[in-house]
Structure formats: C-alpha cells, structure tokens
N, C-alpha and C positions, 0 to 999 in steps of 0.2 A: 624680400629681396627687391632691390631697386631695378628699374628698367635699364638704368645707366650701366649697371654692372653686367647685365645680360648683353648689352650692346658692346661693351668692352671685350667680353669674352668672345663674342661672335667676330669682332674685328680682329682680335689676335688670331683666332682660328683661320680667318680668311687670309690674312697676311702670311701666316706660316704655311698655309696650304699652297698659295701661289708661289712663294719662294721655294718651297720644297719641290713642287712640280717643275719649276724652272731649273733648279739645280739638278734634278734627276734627268731632265732632257739634255742637259749639257754634259752629262757624264760624271757628275760629282755627287754620287749617291751617299757617300759618307757625310758630306756637308748637309745634304738634305735631311739626313737622320738627326744631325745636331740641331738643325733649325726646328724640327718637330719636337725634339726633346726640350729645347729651350722654351717653346710655346707652351708645352704641357706644364713645365716647371713654373712658369709665370702664372698660369691660370690656377694651379694648385695653391701657390702662395696667396693669390687674391682670395680664393675660397677659404683658406685657413683663417684669415682675418675675419671674414664674415661668419664663419663657424664659431669663432670665439665670442662674437657679439650675440649670436643666437644662444649660446650656452649661458652667457650672463643674463639674457632676457628670461630664459627658463628658470634660472636660479632665483631671479627677482619675483617671478610670478608665483612660484611654489614656496618661496621663503626658505630656500636651501642655502646654507652658508651664510 
C-alpha cells in the first residue's frame, strides 16, 4: 500500500469530518449524514481498486489462474 493512498484517505476523512461537524452545528444533520456517507463511499471505491490489484498479485505469486 502506498503512502499516497493513506494520505488521500486521511484527507478525505478530515474534509468529511470538518464538513459534517459544520453542517451539524448549523442544524443540517441530514446533510451531514450525506457528507459522511459520500466520504465512506469514495474511500470504499478507492480500496476496491487496490484490493483488485492485491488479488492479481497473489494470483501471480501462487500461479493461480
């Protein structure tokens, strides 16, 4: 796993956390939930692509497929 990927995930978490807190304080809890959900979705899609590369690497090492 690259350090850049970890920093991207941390950045997304930080931005979503700040926006979520701001929206919660201004009385828009539903929007804050959407921001959190969007952040989680983006991170999951980033990790799915990395997981695909990991599976390809494991298949290559063990000669599967």
